N, C-alpha and C positions, 0 to 999 in steps of 0.2 A: 757405334751402336749395334752392329751386326755381332760383335764379340760377346756383347751383353746377351744378345738372343741366343747365341749359341750355347750358352750355359743351361737353357731350359730344353726339356724333353719335347714339349708341346707348344707350338705357337699357334694362336688362333688370330686371324685378321680378316677385316672386310674387304671386299673387292677394291673399294676406294683407296685404302691404304697400301693393298698390293700394287696397284697401278701407280701411285705417286712415290712409293718407296722401293720400287722394283730392282733399283740400282743397288740397294743395300741388301735386299733379300736374296738376290740371285747368288750372293756371294755365300750363302749358307747352304751346305749340301742336306737335302732332305731324305730319309729313307722312305717316306711316305708323305704325299700331298693329297688331301681330301678336299675336293671341290664340291661343296653343299650348294644347292639352288644352281647347278651347273648350266641351266638354261640361259643363265646371264652371260654365258661365254659361248652362246651358239654363233655369235658373229665372229669369224676368225680374223676380221680385220679391225675388231675394235681394241681400243687401249687396254682393257682389262684382260681380254682374250691374248693379245700378244705378250702382255706382262706375264700371264699364267704360262705361257709357253717358254718364257726365259727360265723359270725357276729350274734348279739343279735337283732332280727328284729321282730316286730309284724306281720309285713305282707311283702310280696315280690312280685316283678313284673318283668318278664324276657321279654325283647324286642328283636325280632330277625327277619330279613328279611330270614334267611336260618336256620330254626330250625332243619332240618334233612339235616345232610352233610354226615356222613359215612354211617348210616343206621338208622332204626328206633329207635336204642338205643339212639340216640341224643335226640329224643323226650322224652324218659324216664328221661335221665340225667337232662334236663331243667324242666321238670314236677316235679321231685324229688327234685329239688333245691327250687322249690317255694312252693310245697305241697308234703313234705316227704311221701313216701310210697303210694301215690295216684294210682300209677300203679303198686304196689307191689314191690318186691325185684329186684334187676338187674337180678339176676339168674333166677328168674321166667319170667321176661321179655324176656331175651335172649333165653330161651327155646321155647317160643311161637312165638316170632316176629322177630328173628334174624336169617338169613339163609346165607349160603356161596353164593348162587346165588340169584340175585335180582329178578329172574323169580319165584323162590321159595315163596318169600314174596308176590310177586303179586298174586299168586295163593292161597295165605292163606285168610281165611275170615277175613277182617279187620274191619267189621261194629262194633264189640264192642269197638275196640280201638278208632275208630273214633268217637263213641259216647261218650267215656270217656274224649277224649281230647277236645270235643266241650263244655263239661262242664266247663272247666278251661281256655279255649283258646278264645280270641277275634281276630279273622283273618280279615285283611283288604287287599284286593287286589287292585293294581293299578286301574284297570278297574272299580272297585266299588267306590273308594274314588275320584280318578281324572276323574269327569264325561266328561272333556273336552278333556281327552287323545285320541288321534286317535289310529287306529288299528296298529298292528304290524304284518308284514308279515314275517314268518320264511321260508326262502328258502334254503334248504339243496341241495348243488352242489356236487355230486361224480363225479371223473374224474379218468379214468384208466391210470396208468402209462404207459409210453412207454417201450419198451422192455429193453433199457439200465437202465432206471430207475428201473424196476422190478428186473433186475439182481442185482443192487447194493442194493436195498432193501432185497432181500433174502439173499444176502451175510452178511449183518449186523444181520439180524434174525439168520442166523446160528451161527454167533459169539455168540449171546446171548444165543442160545440153548446150545452150548458148555460150556459157562460160567455158565448156570443155572445147568447143569450137574455136573459142579465141586463146587457146593454150591452157586453160584450167587454172590460171593463177589465183582466182577468186573463189574457188570451189570450197575450201574448208569452211569459211563461214556460212556457206549454203548447206553444208553437211551438218553443221550444228542447228541451222534452222529446220532442217528435215528432222533431225532427231528431236528437237523440240516439239515438233508438230505431231510426230508419232507417239510422243508422251502425253500430249493433250493440245488441241487447238488453242485452249485458253491460254497456253503459254506465248502465244503470239498475238492472239485477239483479246484485248484487254475489256470488251465490251460483253464477253461471256460471264455470266454470273456464276458463283461458286456453290450454288446450292445443288443437291444430288440431281434434281430433275434436270437442270441446266447441264450439268457436266455429262450426264449420261445421254442426254439428247445430242450433243455435240460430238460425242465420241464414242463409236461402237466398241473401241477397245476397253474403254473406262466401263462401259455398261457391262462387259464381260466380266471384268474385274469385280464389280459389285455383285454379280450372279455367283460367282465363285465363291465369294466370301460369304454370301448367304449360306451356301452348302456347308462351308467349313463352321459357321457359327452354329447351325442346326446339329452339327456332330460334336460341338463343345470342344473342338480342337484348336490347337494355336497354330498361327501362320507367321512366316516372315515374308515381307514384300521388298524386292529390290526395285528401285527407281532412281534414275540418273539425276534429274534436275531438282534442285531444292523447292522450287515452286511446284513441280510435280508432285514431290514429297508432301508438301503442305496441302496441295488439294486432296490427296488420298486421306490424310490425317483427318482433315475436316470432314470429308464424306463419311469415314468411319465412326467419327463422333456423332454425326446426324443420323446415320443409319442404326448404329448399334449401341450408341449411349457410352461408348468406351473411349478413353484418352490412349492413342497409341503412343508406344515409345519411338522416339526417332534417334538415328545415330547417322549423323552426316557431318560435313565439315565444320558445322556450327556447334557440335556437341563436344565440350571439353573432355579431354582424355579421362580425367577423374570421375566423370559421370556416367561413363558408358558402361562399366561393369555393374554399377548399381541398377541401371536400367534393365540390362539383362537379368540380373537377379530378381527384380520385381516381376518381370515378365515370366520367368521361370516358377516364381512362387504362387502366382495368380491362378485362381481355379477356373476352369472352363476356357471358353473362347477368349482369346487375346491376340492382339496385332503388334507386330514390331516391324518399323519400316526402316530400311537401311539403304545407304548408297554403296553401290558395289564396290566402288575404289576405296572409300573411307572404312567400311566395315566388312569388306568382302573376304578378309583373311584374319587368322589370329583370334577368332572369337568362338567360343563353344556355347551353342544355342541348341542343345538337343531337346529342350522342351518343345520345341515347334516339330510338329509332324508334317507340315505343309510349307512349301516354298514356292513363291510365286515370281517370276522373272517378268516384271510388268514392262520395264524398259529393256529392250534387248541389247546385249552387249556385242559390239562389232568385234570384239576381242573374246572369243569363246572360253578361253582359258579363265577369264574373269567369272564367268558363269559357272564353270566347274568350282572354282574356289569358293564362290558365294555359296553354292549348294552345300558345300562340305561344312558350312557353319552348323547345319542341322544334321545332314547324313555323315556321322563320324563315330569313332569310338565312344560308347556311353549311350548311344541312341538305342532305344528298346522297341521301337515301333516302326512299321513300314513308313517311309517318307514319300508323300506325293509331291513331284516337283512339277510345276505348270509353267509352260513356256508360251507366252502370248505373242501374237504377230499379226500384223495385217496381210491378208491374202492378196496375191498378185502385186506385191510391192518389194522393196530391197529387203524388208525384214523377213520376207518369205525366202528370199535368196540366202540370206545369212543363216536362217533355220535349216535349208537344205544343206549348206555347206558344212554345218556342223555334224550333220548326219553322215555325210561322205567322209569327213575325218575320222568318225567312229569306225567306218568300214575299213579305212586304212589302218587304223589302230589294231583292228582284229588280224589283219594280215602281217604287219611287220612290228610294230612297236607302240606303245602308249602315245596317242595323240591327242592333245587337248586345246590346240589353239590355231587358229587360221593365221592371225597375227600380220596380215597385209596392212600397211597404212591405210587410213580411212580414205584417204584420196585414191589410192591405188584400187581400192575394192569399189569405191563410187564410180571411177571411171570405166571398170570393167563392167558394172552393172549398166551404165550408159551405152557402152558398145552393144551389150545384149539386145537393148531396146530398138536399136537399128535393125537387128535381123527380123 
Protein backbone atom coordinates (compact mmCIF):
# COMPACT_ATOMS: atom_id res chain seq x y z
CA UNK A 1 0.00 0.00 0.00
CA UNK A 2 2.84 2.43 0.80
CA UNK A 3 4.19 1.94 -2.73
CA UNK A 4 0.81 3.01 -4.12
CA UNK A 5 0.76 6.13 -1.94
CA UNK A 6 4.31 6.96 -2.97
CA UNK A 7 3.09 7.52 -6.50
CA UNK A 8 1.16 10.62 -5.35
CA UNK A 9 2.64 14.04 -4.66
CA UNK A 10 0.07 14.88 -1.95
CA UNK A 11 -1.48 12.57 0.64
CA UNK A 12 -4.35 13.79 2.84
CA UNK A 13 -5.35 11.72 5.84
CA UNK A 14 -7.17 12.21 9.17
CA UNK A 15 -5.38 11.66 12.47
CA UNK A 16 -7.34 8.46 13.08
CA UNK A 17 -5.84 6.88 9.95
CA UNK A 18 -2.41 8.31 10.75
CA UNK A 19 -2.55 6.55 14.10
CA UNK A 20 -3.87 3.22 12.88
CA UNK A 21 -1.67 3.02 9.75
CA UNK A 22 1.53 4.65 11.01
CA UNK A 23 3.55 1.48 10.32
CA UNK A 24 2.80 1.98 6.62
CA UNK A 25 2.99 5.78 6.52
CA UNK A 26 6.35 5.98 8.29
CA UNK A 27 7.90 4.09 5.36
CA UNK A 28 7.18 7.06 3.06
CA UNK A 29 9.71 9.93 3.05
CA UNK A 30 7.78 13.22 3.08
CA UNK A 31 9.34 16.51 2.03
CA UNK A 32 6.69 18.35 4.04
CA UNK A 33 4.06 17.37 6.59
CA UNK A 34 1.28 19.83 7.42
CA UNK A 35 -0.55 19.18 10.69
CA UNK A 36 -3.92 20.97 10.53
CA UNK A 37 -5.85 21.44 13.79
CA UNK A 38 -2.53 20.71 15.49
CA UNK A 39 -4.02 21.23 18.95
CA UNK A 40 -5.14 17.61 18.60
CA UNK A 41 -1.45 16.73 19.01
CA UNK A 42 -0.89 18.81 22.15
CA UNK A 43 -0.55 15.72 24.35
CA UNK A 44 2.92 14.39 23.47
CA UNK A 45 2.01 10.97 24.88
CA UNK A 46 -1.23 10.45 22.94
CA UNK A 47 -1.35 7.82 20.21
CA UNK A 48 -1.85 10.37 17.43
CA UNK A 49 1.01 12.55 18.70
CA UNK A 50 3.38 9.60 18.95
CA UNK A 51 2.37 8.55 15.45
CA UNK A 52 2.97 12.05 14.08
CA UNK A 53 6.49 12.03 15.52
CA UNK A 54 7.28 8.77 13.72
CA UNK A 55 6.74 10.27 10.27
CA UNK A 56 9.84 10.67 8.09
CA UNK A 57 9.64 14.33 7.16
CA UNK A 58 12.02 16.94 5.88
CA UNK A 59 9.97 19.79 7.28
CA UNK A 60 6.78 20.11 9.31
CA UNK A 61 4.22 22.85 9.86
CA UNK A 62 1.65 22.83 12.67
CA UNK A 63 -1.50 24.92 12.18
CA UNK A 64 -3.82 25.72 15.08
CA UNK A 65 -6.21 28.40 16.20
CA UNK A 66 -5.73 27.29 19.83
CA UNK A 67 -2.04 26.44 20.29
CA UNK A 68 -2.32 26.75 24.09
CA UNK A 69 -5.24 24.94 25.70
CA UNK A 70 -4.16 23.40 29.01
CA UNK A 71 -1.13 25.47 29.84
CA UNK A 72 2.01 26.75 28.18
CA UNK A 73 3.08 23.11 27.97
CA UNK A 74 0.91 22.85 24.87
CA UNK A 75 3.13 25.42 23.16
CA UNK A 76 6.13 23.26 24.04
CA UNK A 77 4.44 20.13 22.64
CA UNK A 78 3.63 21.72 19.26
CA UNK A 79 7.01 23.41 18.91
CA UNK A 80 8.77 20.16 19.83
CA UNK A 81 6.74 18.36 17.16
CA UNK A 82 7.94 20.77 14.48
CA UNK A 83 11.37 21.72 15.90
CA UNK A 84 12.50 19.01 18.36
CA UNK A 85 14.34 20.37 21.42
CA UNK A 86 13.89 24.00 20.33
CA UNK A 87 12.42 24.87 23.75
CA UNK A 88 14.46 22.29 25.64
CA UNK A 89 13.18 19.13 27.26
CA UNK A 90 9.66 18.78 28.59
CA UNK A 91 10.92 18.65 32.15
CA UNK A 92 13.00 21.80 31.74
CA UNK A 93 10.04 23.63 30.25
CA UNK A 94 7.68 22.43 32.99
CA UNK A 95 9.93 23.60 35.78
CA UNK A 96 10.17 27.06 34.27
CA UNK A 97 6.76 27.84 32.80
CA UNK A 98 4.09 25.43 34.12
CA UNK A 99 2.45 26.33 37.43
CA UNK A 100 -0.54 25.13 39.39
CA UNK A 101 -2.12 28.58 39.38
CA UNK A 102 -2.48 30.61 36.21
CA UNK A 103 -1.65 33.75 38.18
CA UNK A 104 1.82 32.29 38.88
CA UNK A 105 2.45 31.92 35.16
CA UNK A 106 1.29 35.48 34.53
CA UNK A 107 3.75 36.76 37.14
CA UNK A 108 6.63 34.90 35.48
CA UNK A 109 8.92 36.76 33.05
CA UNK A 110 7.71 35.38 29.72
CA UNK A 111 9.71 37.66 27.44
CA UNK A 112 12.31 35.03 26.55
CA UNK A 113 9.63 32.47 25.73
CA UNK A 114 7.71 34.99 23.65
CA UNK A 115 10.91 35.86 21.77
CA UNK A 116 11.69 32.18 21.10
CA UNK A 117 8.19 31.40 19.89
CA UNK A 118 8.21 34.44 17.64
CA UNK A 119 11.15 32.92 15.75
CA UNK A 120 9.18 29.84 14.72
CA UNK A 121 5.61 31.13 14.75
CA UNK A 122 3.62 32.96 12.13
CA UNK A 123 0.70 34.44 14.04
CA UNK A 124 -2.37 35.80 12.28
CA UNK A 125 -5.23 37.43 14.15
CA UNK A 126 -8.68 37.91 12.64
CA UNK A 127 -8.42 41.65 13.11
CA UNK A 128 -5.13 41.67 11.16
CA UNK A 129 -6.13 39.40 8.30
CA UNK A 130 -9.79 40.27 7.86
CA UNK A 131 -9.52 44.03 7.43
CA UNK A 132 -13.26 44.32 6.88
CA UNK A 133 -14.15 42.47 10.09
CA UNK A 134 -16.08 44.79 12.43
CA UNK A 135 -15.49 45.06 16.17
CA UNK A 136 -16.65 42.50 18.71
CA UNK A 137 -18.00 43.78 22.03
CA UNK A 138 -17.58 41.35 24.92
CA UNK A 139 -20.24 42.06 27.54
CA UNK A 140 -19.96 40.12 30.80
CA UNK A 141 -23.26 39.98 32.67
CA UNK A 142 -23.16 38.82 36.28
CA UNK A 143 -26.41 38.21 38.11
CA UNK A 144 -26.93 37.40 41.78
CA UNK A 145 -28.91 34.25 42.55
CA UNK A 146 -32.12 34.76 44.47
CA UNK A 147 -32.25 33.24 47.94
CA UNK A 148 -33.87 29.98 46.85
CA UNK A 149 -31.35 29.58 44.04
CA UNK A 150 -28.50 30.26 46.42
CA UNK A 151 -29.80 27.69 48.90
CA UNK A 152 -29.99 25.06 46.17
CA UNK A 153 -26.56 25.98 44.85
CA UNK A 154 -24.90 25.72 48.28
CA UNK A 155 -26.68 22.40 48.84
CA UNK A 156 -25.15 20.97 45.64
CA UNK A 157 -21.74 22.35 46.57
CA UNK A 158 -22.05 20.70 49.99
CA UNK A 159 -22.72 17.37 48.27
CA UNK A 160 -19.59 17.91 46.18
CA UNK A 161 -17.47 18.76 49.21
CA UNK A 162 -18.59 15.61 50.95
CA UNK A 163 -17.86 13.56 47.85
CA UNK A 164 -14.44 15.20 47.43
CA UNK A 165 -13.61 14.37 51.04
CA UNK A 166 -14.37 10.72 50.20
CA UNK A 167 -12.10 10.67 47.16
CA UNK A 168 -14.20 12.49 44.55
CA UNK A 169 -15.41 9.30 42.86
CA UNK A 170 -18.97 10.55 42.41
CA UNK A 171 -18.28 14.17 41.57
CA UNK A 172 -18.91 14.00 37.81
CA UNK A 173 -22.67 13.33 38.14
CA UNK A 174 -22.80 16.19 40.66
CA UNK A 175 -21.08 18.48 38.16
CA UNK A 176 -23.79 17.69 35.63
CA UNK A 177 -26.39 18.38 38.30
CA UNK A 178 -24.76 21.75 39.01
CA UNK A 179 -24.62 22.63 35.31
CA UNK A 180 -28.30 21.71 34.95
CA UNK A 181 -29.15 23.92 37.90
CA UNK A 182 -27.27 26.93 36.51
CA UNK A 183 -29.14 26.44 33.23
CA UNK A 184 -32.44 26.59 35.12
CA UNK A 185 -33.72 25.06 38.38
CA UNK A 186 -36.62 23.61 36.36
CA UNK A 187 -34.20 21.04 34.96
CA UNK A 188 -34.05 19.57 38.46
CA UNK A 189 -37.46 20.55 39.83
CA UNK A 190 -40.37 19.27 37.72
CA UNK A 191 -42.88 21.23 39.82
CA UNK A 192 -41.77 24.54 38.25
CA UNK A 193 -44.22 25.68 35.57
CA UNK A 194 -42.88 26.57 32.14
CA UNK A 195 -44.61 29.89 31.63
CA UNK A 196 -42.42 33.01 31.53
CA UNK A 197 -43.58 34.32 34.89
CA UNK A 198 -42.62 31.10 36.66
CA UNK A 199 -39.38 30.66 34.74
CA UNK A 200 -38.14 34.17 35.53
CA UNK A 201 -39.33 33.93 39.15
CA UNK A 202 -37.22 30.81 39.75
CA UNK A 203 -34.12 31.88 37.83
CA UNK A 204 -32.38 35.26 38.01
CA UNK A 205 -30.26 34.29 35.01
CA UNK A 206 -33.32 33.42 32.92
CA UNK A 207 -34.85 36.76 33.89
CA UNK A 208 -31.64 38.47 32.72
CA UNK A 209 -31.84 36.58 29.43
CA UNK A 210 -35.37 37.76 28.76
CA UNK A 211 -34.38 41.36 29.60
CA UNK A 212 -31.50 41.23 27.10
CA UNK A 213 -33.78 39.74 24.47
CA UNK A 214 -36.24 42.59 25.02
CA UNK A 215 -33.53 45.11 24.18
CA UNK A 216 -32.39 43.18 21.12
CA UNK A 217 -35.98 42.86 19.92
CA UNK A 218 -36.54 46.60 20.27
CA UNK A 219 -33.47 47.15 18.09
CA UNK A 220 -34.84 44.75 15.47
CA UNK A 221 -31.66 42.66 15.47
CA UNK A 222 -31.00 38.93 15.31
CA UNK A 223 -29.48 36.87 18.10
CA UNK A 224 -27.89 33.46 18.58
CA UNK A 225 -28.31 31.87 22.01
CA UNK A 226 -26.04 29.03 23.10
CA UNK A 227 -27.47 26.68 25.72
CA UNK A 228 -26.22 23.25 26.74
CA UNK A 229 -29.13 21.03 27.77
CA UNK A 230 -31.98 20.18 25.43
CA UNK A 231 -34.52 20.87 28.16
CA UNK A 232 -33.00 24.32 28.71
CA UNK A 233 -33.15 24.94 24.96
CA UNK A 234 -36.83 23.98 24.97
CA UNK A 235 -37.55 26.33 27.90
CA UNK A 236 -35.90 29.24 26.07
CA UNK A 237 -37.74 28.42 22.85
CA UNK A 238 -41.14 28.34 24.57
CA UNK A 239 -40.41 31.58 26.45
CA UNK A 240 -39.43 33.36 23.22
CA UNK A 241 -42.63 32.13 21.61
CA UNK A 242 -44.73 33.38 24.55
CA UNK A 243 -42.95 36.72 24.88
CA UNK A 244 -42.34 37.68 21.26
CA UNK A 245 -44.67 35.49 19.24
CA UNK A 246 -41.90 33.97 17.09
CA UNK A 247 -40.80 30.37 16.64
CA UNK A 248 -37.07 30.11 17.25
CA UNK A 249 -34.96 27.81 15.14
CA UNK A 250 -33.11 25.16 17.13
CA UNK A 251 -29.98 23.24 16.19
CA UNK A 252 -28.95 20.56 18.65
CA UNK A 253 -28.48 16.80 18.66
CA UNK A 254 -32.13 16.29 17.72
CA UNK A 255 -31.83 18.32 14.49
CA UNK A 256 -31.13 16.17 11.38
CA UNK A 257 -28.10 17.33 9.40
CA UNK A 258 -30.14 18.06 6.27
CA UNK A 259 -32.40 20.44 8.23
CA UNK A 260 -29.66 22.60 9.76
CA UNK A 261 -28.70 24.78 6.80
CA UNK A 262 -32.36 25.46 5.85
CA UNK A 263 -32.93 26.67 9.44
CA UNK A 264 -29.99 29.06 9.12
CA UNK A 265 -31.20 30.22 5.70
CA UNK A 266 -34.66 31.03 7.08
CA UNK A 267 -33.13 32.82 10.06
CA UNK A 268 -30.90 34.87 7.74
CA UNK A 269 -33.71 35.72 5.36
CA UNK A 270 -36.22 36.80 8.02
CA UNK A 271 -36.74 40.50 8.60
CA UNK A 272 -36.17 42.17 11.96
CA UNK A 273 -35.79 40.41 15.30
CA UNK A 274 -35.24 36.66 15.24
CA UNK A 275 -33.74 34.03 17.54
CA UNK A 276 -31.67 30.95 16.78
CA UNK A 277 -30.90 28.62 19.69
CA UNK A 278 -27.86 26.39 19.33
CA UNK A 279 -26.11 23.71 21.32
CA UNK A 280 -22.41 24.75 21.57
CA UNK A 281 -21.06 21.29 20.79
CA UNK A 282 -23.53 20.39 18.06
CA UNK A 283 -23.61 23.77 16.31
CA UNK A 284 -20.62 25.63 17.75
CA UNK A 285 -18.40 25.19 14.71
CA UNK A 286 -18.65 24.95 10.94
CA UNK A 287 -21.73 27.17 10.56
CA UNK A 288 -21.89 30.63 9.00
CA UNK A 289 -24.54 32.75 10.72
CA UNK A 290 -23.45 36.33 10.01
CA UNK A 291 -27.08 37.51 9.96
CA UNK A 292 -26.83 37.56 13.76
CA UNK A 293 -25.27 40.63 15.36
CA UNK A 294 -25.76 39.37 18.91
CA UNK A 295 -24.46 36.21 20.58
CA UNK A 296 -25.58 35.12 24.05
CA UNK A 297 -23.67 32.46 25.97
CA UNK A 298 -26.47 31.50 28.34
CA UNK A 299 -24.92 28.20 29.46
CA UNK A 300 -21.26 28.90 30.19
CA UNK A 301 -18.82 26.39 28.75
CA UNK A 302 -16.21 25.03 31.12
CA UNK A 303 -14.11 24.67 27.97
CA UNK A 304 -13.51 28.29 26.86
CA UNK A 305 -12.41 27.22 23.36
CA UNK A 306 -16.00 26.12 22.73
CA UNK A 307 -17.21 29.64 23.53
CA UNK A 308 -14.68 31.18 21.16
CA UNK A 309 -15.65 28.79 18.38
CA UNK A 310 -19.33 29.40 19.04
CA UNK A 311 -18.91 33.18 18.91
CA UNK A 312 -17.19 32.76 15.55
CA UNK A 313 -20.48 31.57 14.03
CA UNK A 314 -21.46 35.25 13.87
CA UNK A 315 -18.16 37.13 14.22
CA UNK A 316 -16.47 35.92 11.06
CA UNK A 317 -15.62 36.88 7.51
CA UNK A 318 -18.74 38.32 5.88
CA UNK A 319 -20.02 40.03 9.03
CA UNK A 320 -20.82 43.69 8.31
CA UNK A 321 -21.92 44.91 11.74
CA UNK A 322 -20.48 45.11 15.24
CA UNK A 323 -21.20 41.87 17.11
CA UNK A 324 -22.25 42.08 20.78
CA UNK A 325 -21.30 38.95 22.71
CA UNK A 326 -22.98 38.44 26.10
CA UNK A 327 -21.49 36.13 28.71
CA UNK A 328 -24.02 35.37 31.45
CA UNK A 329 -23.03 33.91 34.79
CA UNK A 330 -24.06 33.74 38.43
CA UNK A 331 -21.95 35.95 40.71
CA UNK A 332 -20.02 34.32 43.57
CA UNK A 333 -20.30 30.86 41.99
CA UNK A 334 -18.08 28.58 39.94
CA UNK A 335 -19.46 30.32 36.83
CA UNK A 336 -17.77 33.52 37.98
CA UNK A 337 -14.53 31.61 38.49
CA UNK A 338 -14.75 30.32 34.92
CA UNK A 339 -15.43 33.81 33.60
CA UNK A 340 -12.39 35.18 35.45
CA UNK A 341 -10.21 32.33 34.21
CA UNK A 342 -11.10 33.13 30.60
CA UNK A 343 -9.99 36.72 31.15
CA UNK A 344 -6.69 35.57 32.65
CA UNK A 345 -6.13 33.37 29.62
CA UNK A 346 -6.57 36.43 27.42
CA UNK A 347 -3.88 38.25 29.41
CA UNK A 348 -1.54 35.31 28.86
CA UNK A 349 -2.44 35.38 25.18
CA UNK A 350 -1.37 39.00 24.91
CA UNK A 351 2.00 38.15 26.44
CA UNK A 352 2.95 34.92 24.68
CA UNK A 353 0.72 33.35 22.07
CA UNK A 354 -2.95 32.91 21.25
CA UNK A 355 -4.70 31.21 24.15
CA UNK A 356 -8.32 30.15 23.82
CA UNK A 357 -8.99 27.31 26.21
CA UNK A 358 -8.58 26.41 29.84
CA UNK A 359 -9.22 22.74 29.08
CA UNK A 360 -8.87 21.24 32.56
CA UNK A 361 -11.17 18.33 32.97
CA UNK A 362 -14.45 19.21 34.63
CA UNK A 363 -13.44 17.19 37.66
CA UNK A 364 -10.09 18.94 38.10
CA UNK A 365 -11.69 22.36 37.76
CA UNK A 366 -14.42 21.52 40.24
CA UNK A 367 -11.97 20.14 42.81
CA UNK A 368 -9.86 23.29 42.49
CA UNK A 369 -12.97 25.40 43.12
CA UNK A 370 -13.85 23.36 46.19
CA UNK A 371 -10.32 23.88 47.54
CA UNK A 372 -10.74 27.63 47.11
CA UNK A 373 -13.93 27.52 49.18
CA UNK A 374 -11.95 26.18 52.14
CA UNK A 375 -9.76 29.28 52.29
